[in-house]
C-alpha positions as CSV (number, residue, x, y, z in Angstrom):
1,X,-16.7,-30.4,-44.9
2,X,-21.1,-31.2,-45.6
3,X,-24.4,-29.5,-43.9
4,X,-24.8,-30.1,-40.3
5,X,-27.7,-32.3,-41.2
6,X,-29.9,-33.7,-44.7
7,X,-33.1,-34.8,-44.2
8,X,-34.8,-37.4,-47.0
9,X,-37.7,-36.4,-46.7
10,X,-37.0,-32.5,-47.4
11,X,-35.7,-33.8,-50.5
12,X,-39.0,-36.0,-51.8
13,X,-41.5,-32.5,-50.6
14,X,-43.2,-31.4,-53.2
15,X,-45.0,-27.9,-52.8
16,X,-47.0,-27.9,-55.3
17,X,-48.5,-31.6,-54.4
18,X,-52.1,-30.7,-52.6
19,X,-53.1,-29.0,-56.2
20,X,-52.1,-31.7,-58.1
21,X,-54.0,-34.6,-55.8
22,X,-56.8,-32.1,-54.3
23,X,-57.8,-34.1,-51.7
24,X,-58.8,-33.3,-48.5
25,X,-56.3,-34.8,-45.2
26,X,-58.7,-34.8,-43.2
27,X,-62.4,-34.7,-42.6
28,X,-62.7,-34.6,-38.9
29,X,-65.3,-31.9,-37.3
30,X,-62.3,-30.2,-36.2
31,X,-59.8,-30.5,-38.7
32,X,-60.5,-30.4,-42.6
33,X,-58.3,-29.7,-45.7
34,X,-59.4,-28.5,-48.7
35,X,-57.4,-27.9,-51.8
36,X,-61.1,-25.8,-53.3
37,X,-60.1,-21.8,-51.9
38,X,-62.9,-20.4,-49.8
39,X,-64.9,-23.5,-49.4
40,X,-65.7,-24.6,-46.6
41,X,-65.6,-28.3,-45.6
42,X,-69.0,-29.9,-45.9
43,X,-68.5,-31.6,-43.0
44,X,-67.6,-28.3,-40.1
45,X,-70.1,-26.2,-41.3
46,X,-69.6,-22.6,-39.4
47,X,-66.0,-22.6,-38.6
48,X,-63.7,-20.3,-39.8
49,X,-62.0,-20.0,-42.6
50,X,-58.3,-18.8,-42.5
51,X,-57.4,-16.2,-45.3
52,X,-54.7,-17.4,-47.9
53,X,-52.1,-14.8,-48.1
54,X,-49.0,-15.3,-49.9
55,X,-46.7,-16.8,-47.6
56,X,-42.6,-15.4,-47.4
57,X,-41.8,-17.1,-44.4
58,X,-43.1,-20.0,-41.8
59,X,-45.7,-18.2,-39.4
60,X,-45.9,-20.8,-36.1
61,X,-49.6,-18.4,-35.6
62,X,-51.1,-20.6,-38.5
63,X,-53.1,-22.2,-39.4
64,X,-55.3,-20.9,-36.6
65,X,-57.0,-22.5,-33.6
66,X,-60.7,-24.0,-34.9
67,X,-60.4,-22.9,-38.8
68,X,-60.6,-24.3,-41.7
69,X,-56.7,-24.8,-43.1
70,X,-56.9,-24.1,-47.4
71,X,-54.1,-26.0,-49.1
72,X,-52.3,-22.9,-49.9
73,X,-52.0,-21.5,-46.4
74,X,-50.3,-24.6,-45.6
75,X,-48.3,-24.9,-48.6
76,X,-46.9,-21.3,-47.8
77,X,-46.6,-22.9,-44.7
78,X,-44.2,-26.2,-45.5
79,X,-42.9,-23.5,-47.9
80,X,-41.1,-21.3,-45.3
81,X,-39.8,-24.8,-43.4
82,X,-38.0,-25.5,-46.2
83,X,-36.7,-22.1,-46.7
84,X,-35.7,-22.1,-42.6
85,X,-33.6,-25.8,-43.7
86,X,-32.6,-24.6,-46.7
87,X,-30.9,-21.2,-45.0
88,X,-28.7,-23.1,-42.4
89,X,-25.3,-22.3,-43.4
90,X,-22.0,-24.9,-45.5
91,X,-19.9,-25.7,-42.5
92,X,-16.5,-25.9,-44.7
93,X,-13.9,-25.5,-41.9
94,X,-13.3,-23.9,-38.3
95,X,-11.0,-21.9,-37.0
96,X,-10.1,-20.5,-33.1
97,X,-10.2,-17.4,-33.3
98,X,-9.2,-16.8,-29.6
99,X,-7.8,-18.6,-25.4
100,X,-7.5,-16.6,-22.8
101,X,-6.9,-17.7,-19.4
102,X,-9.4,-17.6,-16.7
103,X,-8.3,-17.2,-13.0
104,X,-8.4,-20.7,-11.5
105,X,-12.3,-22.4,-10.5
106,X,-13.6,-20.1,-13.0
107,X,-15.7,-22.4,-15.5
108,X,-14.5,-22.6,-18.8
109,X,-16.3,-21.1,-22.1
110,X,-16.4,-21.1,-25.9
111,X,-18.4,-18.9,-28.0
112,X,-18.9,-20.0,-31.3
113,X,-20.2,-17.9,-34.4
114,X,-20.7,-18.3,-37.7
115,X,-19.2,-16.4,-40.7
116,X,-19.9,-16.9,-44.3
117,X,-18.9,-20.6,-44.1
118,X,-16.5,-20.2,-41.5
119,X,-17.1,-22.0,-38.1
120,X,-15.0,-19.3,-35.5
121,X,-14.0,-20.5,-31.8
122,X,-13.4,-18.6,-29.3
123,X,-12.0,-20.5,-25.1
124,X,-11.8,-19.0,-21.9
125,X,-9.7,-21.9,-20.0
126,X,-9.4,-21.5,-16.6
127,X,-6.1,-21.6,-15.2
128,X,-4.9,-24.1,-12.2
129,X,-4.1,-23.9,-8.4
130,X,-0.6,-23.0,-7.9
131,X,1.0,-26.3,-6.5
132,X,2.4,-27.0,-3.1
133,X,6.1,-26.1,-2.2
134,X,8.8,-28.9,-4.4
135,X,11.4,-30.9,-2.2
136,X,14.9,-28.1,-1.6
137,X,18.0,-28.9,-2.9
138,X,21.6,-28.7,-1.7
139,X,23.1,-27.7,-5.2
140,X,23.1,-27.2,-8.8
141,X,26.3,-28.9,-10.5
142,X,27.5,-28.2,-14.1
143,X,27.5,-31.1,-15.6
144,X,28.9,-30.1,-19.2
145,X,29.6,-27.7,-21.1
146,X,30.2,-27.3,-25.2
147,X,31.2,-25.0,-27.1
148,X,29.0,-24.3,-30.4
149,X,28.9,-23.1,-33.8
150,X,29.7,-19.1,-34.4
151,X,25.9,-17.9,-34.2
152,X,24.5,-21.9,-32.9
153,X,21.4,-20.7,-30.1
154,X,22.9,-20.8,-26.5
155,X,21.2,-24.4,-25.6
156,X,21.2,-25.2,-21.4
157,X,19.2,-28.8,-20.1
158,X,17.7,-29.0,-16.5
159,X,16.4,-31.8,-14.5
160,X,16.5,-32.2,-10.7
161,X,17.3,-35.6,-9.2
162,X,16.1,-35.2,-6.3
163,X,18.9,-33.3,-4.4
164,X,20.9,-31.4,-7.0
165,X,19.9,-29.3,-10.0
166,X,22.0,-30.2,-12.9
167,X,22.8,-28.0,-15.8
168,X,24.2,-28.3,-19.0
169,X,25.0,-25.2,-20.9
170,X,25.5,-25.4,-24.6
171,X,27.5,-22.2,-25.5
172,X,28.3,-20.7,-29.3
173,X,32.0,-19.4,-29.9
174,X,32.3,-16.3,-31.1
175,X,32.7,-15.0,-35.0
176,X,35.9,-14.0,-36.2
177,X,36.9,-10.8,-36.1
178,X,38.6,-8.7,-38.9
179,X,42.2,-7.6,-38.6
180,X,42.9,-4.5,-35.9
181,X,45.0,-1.6,-36.8
182,X,48.2,-1.4,-37.3
183,X,50.1,-0.8,-34.0
184,X,52.4,1.9,-33.0
185,X,56.4,0.9,-33.3
186,X,57.6,-0.2,-30.0
187,X,60.1,1.1,-28.3
188,X,64.5,0.0,-29.9
189,X,65.6,-3.4,-27.9
190,X,69.0,-3.0,-25.2
191,X,70.7,-3.7,-28.0
192,X,70.9,-2.0,-31.4
193,X,72.0,-3.1,-34.0
194,X,75.2,-1.5,-34.9
195,X,76.3,-1.8,-31.2
196,X,76.1,-6.4,-31.7
197,X,78.1,-6.1,-35.2
198,X,80.9,-3.9,-33.1
199,X,80.4,-7.1,-30.2
200,X,80.7,-9.5,-32.7
201,X,84.1,-7.7,-34.3
202,X,85.4,-7.3,-30.9
203,X,84.7,-10.9,-30.4
204,X,86.4,-12.1,-33.8
205,X,89.8,-9.8,-33.4
206,X,90.2,-11.3,-29.4
207,X,89.6,-14.7,-31.1
208,X,92.5,-13.8,-33.6
209,X,94.7,-12.3,-31.3
210,X,94.1,-15.8,-29.3
211,X,94.7,-17.9,-31.8
212,X,97.6,-16.2,-33.2
213,X,99.6,-17.0,-30.1
214,X,99.7,-20.3,-30.4
215,X,102.4,-21.3,-32.6
216,X,102.1,-24.8,-34.8
217,X,104.1,-27.5,-34.2
218,X,106.6,-27.3,-37.5
219,X,108.6,-31.0,-36.6
220,X,107.2,-33.8,-38.0
221,X,106.8,-37.1,-35.4
222,X,108.1,-40.5,-36.8
223,X,105.3,-42.1,-35.0
224,X,101.7,-42.3,-36.7
225,X,99.9,-41.3,-34.0
226,X,101.8,-38.7,-33.0
227,X,102.1,-37.4,-36.2
228,X,98.7,-37.4,-37.1
229,X,97.5,-35.8,-33.6
230,X,100.4,-32.7,-34.8
231,X,98.4,-32.1,-38.0
232,X,95.4,-32.0,-36.6
233,X,95.9,-29.2,-33.8
234,X,98.2,-27.3,-36.8
235,X,95.2,-27.1,-38.5
236,X,92.4,-26.1,-35.4
237,X,95.0,-23.5,-35.3
238,X,95.6,-22.6,-38.4
239,X,91.6,-22.5,-38.6
240,X,91.5,-20.2,-35.3
241,X,93.5,-17.3,-37.0
242,X,92.5,-14.5,-38.7
């Protein structure tokens, strides 16, 4: 960032110029500038002469009123002004250190300080007055509920249409859990394996007894259709026997 200001006249200022020229700026009776130290102006006899110490900074009290201004005094004043101008800090950046909320109606504030080459700002902003009561709404409506991926943050969107408050929710599903512990063996069923096998054997035996009591048709028929039916019947009876 550039310096706060740049004076083209400052760049052209030469503190030793008075010694080079050695000429008075004025020969008026109230002000005379001479390069020769300790010699009052011939056109202003009797006026006190300003002392000529080596000043290290600008002194607004010099030159004294009614004094003959000496070159070294004026030169020291110019050097003091030049030093003050050069001491103006160069700002390279700005930062906001803080923002505080003030009561409604208070004046906004800002404080500024320069630390090194950084311009630091602190703001105080008054909050607004409470607004009027909003219109009542009749009821809330849930427009949608969507399932989000595990780990996603839940979401909710709300808007008021003047009568109803509308909600849209996004709810993440849970992460799959690990396998649970082995459960305890359950109680036995109503029918054991042994009882089931016994029951099947009894049914088979009863079926065989029923089929074994049915006699086959051993006399062939002359009619072809009747003969085919006899052969099929005999095959079924034989298959049912055990």
